[in-house]
C-alpha positions as CSV (number, residue, x, y, z in Angstrom):
1,M,8.8,-11.4,31.1
2,D,8.5,-12.0,27.4
3,K,10.8,-14.6,25.8
4,G,12.2,-14.4,22.3
5,R,13.3,-11.6,20.1
6,R,11.7,-8.2,20.3
7,K,9.5,-7.2,17.4
8,K,11.0,-4.8,14.9
9,V,9.5,-1.3,14.8
10,R,6.9,-1.2,12.0
11,Y,6.6,2.1,10.3
12,I,3.2,3.4,9.2
13,Q,2.4,6.5,7.2
14,N,-0.1,7.9,9.7
15,M,-2.6,6.7,12.2
16,P,-6.0,5.8,10.8
17,S,-8.7,8.4,11.2
18,I,-11.3,5.7,11.9
19,V,-10.6,2.9,14.4
20,Q,-13.8,1.0,14.3
21,F,-16.0,-0.4,11.5
22,S,-19.4,-1.7,12.4
23,P,-21.8,-3.7,10.2
24,R,-25.4,-2.7,9.8
25,G,-28.4,-5.0,9.5
26,K,-27.4,-7.4,12.2
27,P,-29.7,-7.3,15.2
28,G,-28.1,-7.0,18.6
29,R,-24.6,-6.2,19.4
30,P,-22.2,-8.1,17.0
31,D,-19.0,-9.7,18.2
32,E,-15.8,-7.8,17.7
33,I,-12.6,-8.7,16.0
34,E,-9.3,-6.9,16.4
35,L,-7.2,-5.7,13.5
36,K,-3.7,-4.6,14.6
37,I,-2.3,-1.4,13.2
38,D,0.5,-3.2,11.3
39,Q,-2.1,-5.4,9.7
40,F,-4.1,-2.3,8.8
41,E,-1.0,-0.7,7.2
42,T,-0.2,-3.8,5.1
43,L,-3.8,-3.9,3.8
44,K,-3.6,-0.2,3.0
45,L,-0.2,-0.4,1.2
46,A,-0.9,-3.6,-0.7
47,D,-4.6,-3.4,-1.5
48,F,-5.5,0.3,-1.4
49,Q,-2.3,2.0,-2.6
50,G,-1.2,-0.8,-4.9
51,Y,2.4,-1.4,-3.6
52,D,3.8,-4.9,-4.1
53,Q,5.0,-6.8,-1.1
54,S,8.7,-5.8,-1.6
55,E,7.9,-2.1,-1.8
56,G,5.4,-2.3,1.1
57,A,8.0,-4.1,3.3
58,K,10.6,-1.4,2.5
59,L,8.1,1.3,3.5
60,M,7.3,-0.4,6.7
61,G,10.9,-1.2,7.5
62,I,10.3,-5.0,7.7
63,S,11.3,-8.0,5.6
64,R,9.2,-9.1,2.6
65,P,8.2,-12.4,4.2
66,S,7.1,-10.6,7.3
67,F,5.0,-8.2,5.2
68,G,3.4,-11.2,3.4
69,R,2.6,-13.0,6.6
70,I,1.1,-9.9,8.2
71,L,-0.9,-9.3,5.0
72,R,-2.3,-12.8,5.0
73,E,-3.3,-12.5,8.6
74,A,-5.0,-9.2,8.0
75,R,-7.0,-10.5,5.0
76,K,-8.1,-13.5,7.0
77,I,-9.3,-11.2,9.8
78,L,-11.1,-8.9,7.4
79,A,-12.8,-11.9,5.6
80,T,-13.9,-13.4,9.0
81,A,-15.4,-10.0,10.0
82,L,-17.3,-9.6,6.7
83,V,-18.6,-13.1,6.5
84,Q,-19.6,-13.3,10.2
85,G,-20.8,-9.7,10.5
86,K,-18.3,-8.7,13.3
87,I,-17.2,-5.3,14.3
88,I,-13.6,-4.5,13.2
89,R,-11.5,-2.6,15.8
90,I,-8.1,-1.2,14.8
91,R,-5.7,-1.3,17.7
92,I,-2.0,-0.9,18.2
93,G,-1.7,-4.3,19.8
94,D,1.6,-5.6,21.0
95,V,3.8,-4.0,18.4
96,Q,5.9,-0.8,18.4
97,V,4.8,1.7,15.8
98,G,6.9,4.5,14.4
99,V,5.2,7.1,12.3
100,R,7.3,8.3,9.3
101,Q,7.6,12.1,9.1
102,R,7.6,12.3,5.3
103,D,4.5,11.8,3.2
104,L,4.7,8.9,0.8
105,P,3.0,9.1,-2.6
106,H,0.0,7.0,-3.4
107,K,1.1,4.3,-5.8
108,K,-2.3,4.2,-7.5
109,S,-3.5,7.7,-8.3
110,V,-6.5,8.8,-10.4
111,N,-4.3,10.7,-12.8
112,S,-1.6,8.0,-13.2
113,A,-3.1,6.8,-16.6
114,Q,-3.2,10.4,-17.9
115,E,0.3,11.1,-16.7
116,T,1.6,7.9,-18.3
117,E,-0.1,8.8,-21.6
118,E,1.4,12.3,-21.5
119,T,4.9,10.9,-20.8
120,I,4.6,8.4,-23.7
121,R,3.5,11.2,-26.0
122,K,6.4,13.4,-25.0
123,N,8.8,10.5,-25.5
124,I,7.4,9.8,-29.0
125,L,7.7,13.5,-30.0
126,R,11.2,13.7,-28.6
127,Y,12.2,10.4,-30.5
128,S,10.7,11.6,-33.8
129,E,12.4,15.0,-33.4
130,K,15.7,13.3,-32.9
131,N,15.2,11.0,-36.0
132,R,14.2,14.0,-38.1
133,I,17.4,15.9,-37.0
134,K,19.5,12.8,-37.8
135,E,18.0,12.4,-41.2
136,A,18.5,16.0,-42.0
137,S,22.2,15.8,-41.0
138,K,23.0,12.8,-43.2
139,P,24.4,13.5,-46.6
140,P,22.0,12.8,-49.5
141,K,22.2,9.4,-51.2
142,Q,23.5,9.3,-54.7
């Protein structure tokens, strides 16, 4: 029987399509290292999609310090695997996982810079239009 508090359910967007990453160029069968699904999700949210730790923690349904701790562990596992040429296996591990039903938007998108530029242009045009209307409605100076 396990002692202590039960782990909180950690929500993920969806299960990874690839559950193993194997290095090339190393003769023989390399050692394996395990990356838990919650560690994979923190890496994806923080490093791939660009969420900060507070946003990522909200998406996963955990506290910000827990998110940061899991992210540090995941980065250490990833660095160890890269430096020592180990196989990375993604496993559920000893945590409960709930998959959210709604699709969450990617924070970093290819078109985000273009969308931002268009929004700024629209705001500038709207602002200049408002100023022109204000100037036209003022009585002429004498």
